[in-house]
N, C-alpha and C positions, 0 to 999 in steps of 0.2 A: 521400546522406543529408542530413538537418539538420545544421548542423556544433553546434558547444557555445561558451557565450557563459556564465560564472557571475562576475558584478559586483556589487559592495554588498551583497551577501546578510545583512550584519552590522548595516546600517541597514534590512532590510527592517521596515515598520508593519504591514500588512498583504499578503497573498496568495493568488489564484486558482490551482487547480491548471487550467490547460486543455492542450490540446493545437492544435499547427502545423500546417499541408502546408508541403509542400518549395518551392510559392511563398511561403512566408516572406523578406521582405527580410535575416531574419536569418541565414539562409542563403549569405546572398551578402555584404552587407558590414557585417555586424555592428549595423545600426540596427534599435531594435525597436519595431515600429509594432502597437499594442496591437487596432486595425480589420483586422489578418491573422487574429485569432483564432477559433480557435471552440469555442465551450466546450464541456468533455467535467467529468462530473458525478464522475467516479471520477480524473479525473489521469491517461486516460493516453487516446492517438488512435495513429494506424497510419497512418504519412508513406506518401512516396510511392513509396515502395520496399519499401513493406513492413515495416518495420521500426517496433516494436513505441516509443514513446515516454511517458518525464515529464517535463513540461515547467513551472513556474509563472511566473509575472509579481506584479510588487509595485509598488505606487507606497511613498514613504517622502522621506525631506526633504531629496533632488535630486530627485522629482519620477519620474514613472510610467517604465522601462522596464529595470529588471530581472531580467533571466528566464536561468534555468539548463535544461542540455537536453542530457535522457539516453537514449541509442540503450540497449536493454535491460537495463534500470535492476532491479537484483539486490541490496537492500537489507541490509546488517550490521544482525544484530538489536542488539534495545534503543536505533533511531532512530523518534523520534516521526515520524508521516506526516499532522500536521495540524495549521493555526498557521501562523503565517510561520516562526517559525524550525523549524519540521518539515519544510516544505516544502523549503525552501530546506537544510536540512541532508541532509537523504533525497537530493536532486537530486546536492551535491556528493560524494557520501557514495560514491553511484549511479556518479559518473564516474569513480574510481579503489578499485579493491574491495581486501581489506582484503588484505596482503601473509599468499601462502599457498605462497610459494618460501623454503623461508630453507636449503637447502645452496649452499654456497660463496658465500652472500652474507659479509657482512660485521658485526660486533659491537664498539662501542668499551662496555666496561664503567667506572669510575671505583667506587674503593672495593672491587675486584675481586678483593684477596687472601684477603678471609673473609669467613665470612657471608652475607647477600643476596647481596653480590654475586658472589662464589665461586659459588654454591650456579643460582644464574640462568647465570652463565658454562657449567656446568658443564652445563643442561640447553640451553646454548643449542646447545654443542659435537654433544649428543646427536641435533641435527639440522642436524646438516654445515654450521655457522657456521666463519667464520675469526672470533677473537679478538682483540679487542686491552684487555691488562691493565691499569687505567692506578690505581696508590695510591703512597699516599708512602711506604708502610711497604715497603723494596726488599727485608730478608727473606726476608718474609713474601710478597711481589708473588712472586721467584725461583722459591718451593715451589710457589707454587701455579702458576704456571705450568710448573714443569718436571711436576707432576703430573699435570698436560691433556694437556700434551705426551705424556709414557709413555702414556695412553690414547690418542692417536690424533688428536688436537685437534691445531689449526695454530693455535696464540699466540704474539705479536708482546705482552710485558709491555716498558712501559714509565711508571719513576718517574716521577709527578706530582701537584704540590701542587695542590690544586683553589683554592686560596685568594690563588693568584697567577695572574690571567689569563693572561698570555705563557706560562705552563707550558702553560695549557690549550689558548691557542693554538697550541701546538709539538706539542702532540698533535694535532690536528687536522691539519695541515699535516704530519706525518710519516704521518700512519694514510691519508690518500688518496695521497702519492706511496708510500707500501709495496704499499699493498691499490690502488690508482686510485678508490674508492668508498667508502661507510659506508653502510650501512643501517638496521643497529639501534643507537643509543645509548640509553645508561642510563644516567642520571647517577643515582648514588649513592652518594656518598659522603657520613657522619656522620657529629657526635658528636653526646655529651649536659652536658650542667648543669643540676643539683639546683637547685632556690633560690628565692628571689624573687626580682624585678629588681628590688627597693629594696639584699638582700644580697649580690648578686651583684659585682663584681668589676668596670670595664670590660673589663678584659683578659678575662674571663670572655664577654661577652655578645659582643665583637668576635668573641675565636676562634669561636664556637655561630656567627653571622651570618654571617660568614666562608667555613666548611666550610658547613654547613646549605642556606643560602641562597644565598649570591653563587657557590659551587663548581657549584651547578644553573642561575641563571643564565650565568656562564661559558657552558659547556657549550651550551646553549641561545645564543650570542653566537658561538661558534667552531665549530659544525657545522651549524646550518640554514642560513646562506647557501651553505657547501658543498654543501649535502643537495639545498638548492633549485636551483641552481646544475649539479648534476649530472640535475635529472631526473626522477629515478628515484622507485619508491616507496620508503618505506621508515617507517620509526615512532622517535618518539623520546618515554620511558620515563623517571617523576622518581625516586625514592624521597621521599615524604614519610611517613604517620604518620597512624596515629587520632584524635596529636595536632596534628592538621592539621586535623581534621575535630570534635575536642568539644577541652576543656581541661580543666584536675587546677589544682591548690593545690600549688606548689610547684615546678611546670614551665618557668613561666614560659615564657624565651627559646628552650628547645624549640622549645616550642608557637607561638611568635611567628613563628621558621624555616620550622617545618612549615608553617602555615597563608602562608605566603608561596608555598613553592611549592606547594601547591593551585591558589593565585590565580593568580602562574606560566606552573602547568600548564594550567589550564581558559582561560587566555587567549590563550598559543600552539594549542590546540584549536579556537578559534574562529575564529581571525585561518587558521590554515593551513585549513581548511574552508569558510572566504569566500569564500576567494582561490582557490579550486575547484584545492590544490595536493594531487599525490599521498602528500607527507608526510600522518600522525596522530598524534596524542599521546595518553599515556596518563599517572595519575597511580596510582602507588602506596600503601594507605595499612595499610602492618602494623599487625595487632595486637600481644602480646606474643610474640614470634621467640627462641629460643634465640641468642644472637651474644655475641658480647661489646664490644657499647654501654657496657656501661659500664665498659670497661675501656679509654675514649676519650684519658683523659688518658698514654698511654703514648707516644702522636704527638702532642702536646701541645708544641711547639717553645719552646726557653726564654727567647727574646726573646718572646713573647706573655706571658710573667709567669705568676705561681701562682695557682692555684685561690682563692676568698675563703677564707675561715674558716666551715664549713658551719654552718647555722642548725640550729636546732631542728627545722625544717620539714622545710628541702633534706636531713638525717641520715633521716626515717622517710621523705621519699620515694625515697631513692637505696635504701633497704631492703626495697621496695614493692615494686621496679622487676625489683633484683636478686635476689628470690622469682620475681616475673612471669614473668622471662626463663629464671629457673634452668628451671622449666616450662612451658615455652612450648612455640610448633608450632619445626618442623623448619625451617631455612631453605628447604629444598624445598619444602617451601607454596607459599613464597612465589616459589620457582623457577617453578613450574609454571605456578604462577596466572599472574607474568608473561607465560609466553612465550604461553598463552591468552591475554591481553588485548589482543596483538599481531594472533595469528592469528584471533582472533574482532575486530578494533576496537572494543575499549571501553575505553572514554576513563577513568570507574572501575574500578581493581581495589581489591580489600578483603576479603587474606586476614588475615580477623582473629576472632578468638572472638565468638560470638553472642552473651554476656552483654557484653561491650563494642559490639559494635554497635547497640544499644537505646537506646544513650545517643544515636547521632546523630538519634536519628528523635525522642529529647527536646530534644535542645538547636534543632533548628528548630523542635517546640511551641515553647519558650519565645520563641524570633525572634517566630511568626507572629501569638503573642500579647501581645506585648512584657511578657512577666513576666521576671522577675530569675533570674537564674540559680541550678539549686540545687547545692550544694555536696553532692554522694556519699560522697565519701570520705572511710571511716571511719577515725579514731587519726592523723590529722593536728593538733597544736596551731592556734589560732590566731595570725596573724603578726603582733595587734599588741603 
């Protein structure tokens, strides 16, 4: 049966679906010769072994010769199948179907002692996964691990400060030494500070960036290379927010970090697909969820310095968020969405209130039409 080659898909400028027979030199030495191809209008063909193939060729900045070929292709939902990007993604995704087996697989959850992290750990435990809970708050971590263990889960708790790259790397080493593999990584730790950037202290800015953004980047950096070396299927998930897709006044640095998480995960997703990896990626953008996010100061190290004096705008946004979270969705809603995103191989996981989701489309319309951003948050003072 025809071999598999997926190279340079991220650089495609055009693509044509074609079928190739067993005589193609691709099956022997990986050299792609367009003269061997036979046009196939629907992108499917039967090779010499009677195998259904989905193949594509493309020309790009490095010349003709990018090809992917998948036998018995079954594509996940929500994957475009037209155009260069669609054909490329279809091929690469078909080669490595989504994770369907979870029992006895290993999941790592940062920020796992409470809220979305703990709820997701509980959801994955119900699927029979072995759990590694990482959190900076040791008493809460022990309590969470004990509770999961009492219900039959296999749990390894590891106190970890995700702002410290050496601690995240130590976490990865320990997990691989203990379990021998990792199949799901959920970069979930997060904190929040309200106020305008010009009002926040430098300590405010650095703390939020270090936890929310660098915590995710360190997780990717420490786990993904090890998971790639293991050559097994897996999934990397990171928590962003609706604040990573839309903006609001006096939520400045939080939005900055969450937009960064979205960008990092979208790049990672494209890199994994383009290189034919068996790993996949998702970004989670929750709306208002009933967690203790607004009490994040409890875990702020004294060495980080105190928060700046709250402004009127910052206090108003803080009050609005506290009220919204108090009546928000339970963390289990996000946990279910995360599991389904992994199982169904969906990049975008957005468990949010419909009235918040409409702001995504509004913002995209503004960008497309080059209109100034609308200010739709009532009850906030002018920052000037």
